[in-house]
Residue, then its C-alpha position, 0 to 999 in steps of 0.5 A: m091081029t085083035n079083030p076090031m071092037t064091036p059096038s055090043e062089045f064096047a057096051a059089055t066091057a064098059n057096062v053102059s046102059r043101051e041109051t048110052l051106047a046109042r049116043l056114042e054110036l052117033y058120036a062115032a059115025m059123026l067122027e067118021k064123017w068129020n074125019l074125012s075133011i079135019n083131022l080129028v083122029g089118025r086115019g088108021t085108028v078109025e078102024d078100031l074106034w070103038r077100043r082105041h077111043m071109046l074103050d080108052s076114055a070109057q076105062l076112067l070111068p070107074l076112077i070116078p067118084a060119085e059125088t064128082t060134081s064137075l071135070v075138067d078135060f084138057g086139049s080134048g080134041a075129037g072129044f077123047p076121053g071128056l065128051v066120052l065121059a061126059i055122054c056116059g054121064v059126068k055132069n058138068t064137063h068141061l073140054i078145053e081144045s084151041n083148035r077151032k075146027k075140032c070145037a065146032f065138031l065137038r059142039e055139034v056132037a054135044r048138040e046132037t047127043g045131048a052131053p052135058v058139056t061147056i066148050h071152051n075154044e082156049r089154050v089151057e094156060e090162057i083161061e080163066s082157071f077154076q077148080a074141078d073135081i076131076i082133071t083128064s087128058r089124053a096124049l097132051a104133054p109130059l106130066p111136069k108139064l101137065l101138072d102146071m097146067a092143072g095147078p090153077f085149077m085143082t083144090k086139095h081135093s081133086i083127082l087126075l086122070f091122065l092116060k099114058g105110054k111107055h114113057a110113063d116111069w120117066e114122067l112121074t121121075d122127071a115131074a117128083k122133082e117138083w111135085k108130092m102127090r100120090v100115084d096109082q099106076i092103072p094098066s090099060h085096057t086098051d094099051p099093052e104098053g098103057l098107064i093110067l096115071r091117078l094122081e091125088a093129094i098133090s101139091r108143089a115139093l118144098h126145095t131147102p136152099e141147099e136144093s135149089r142151088 
C-alpha cells in the first residue's frame, strides 16, 4: 500500500510556492474539521488527502494556459478541483455548487485563504450562464451531460478539463454522437485508472436527415 502523500511531497510534485502550500494546508485543516460534521469527501480518502484531492486537482495546472482570465468549475463540492486551482493562482474562478452546506464551507475557506473565487449556490443548469476560458469538473456527470451543461458557457476558444475514471472511453463514444471536438487523453497522476480529458474546438455534430431517422 502506498504511503499517504505529505504536504511537502505535494509541493515538490505540483511545483507550488511555500506561500501557496501554507494556504492549501489551511484549506486541508478546515476540510478535515468540517468533514466530521458534513459529508464533504469520503472519510476513507482523508488519510491521503494530499494525493487523492489536492494533487488530483493541481495536476490540471500545467494544462491551463497562462493567459487564462476565467475558469468555471461545475459541481465544486468541497472545492476540487476549482478551489485548489484558484489558491494556486488561477484568476477569476467561479465555483458552482448546489449544496448549501458545501457552499458555506467553500465561502469560509475562500475567506481564510484569500482565494480569488466567486461561489454560486445554484445548479449548473439553472445559473445565468457566462463565458469562460476554462471549464472544469470532477465526478459530477457523464461526458455527454457535462457537454450539454458546458454549452452555454463555452466560446470557440474554451478548453474543457474533466477528471474521469475508467469509463472515459465509453463516455467519449457516447459524446461523439452529438459533439465534435479535439480530445487529448492524459493519464492521471493520482489514479492508475483515471484520465484527464482535455477538450477543445467543440461544436455540436450536424446530422443529416437520414441520420436523424
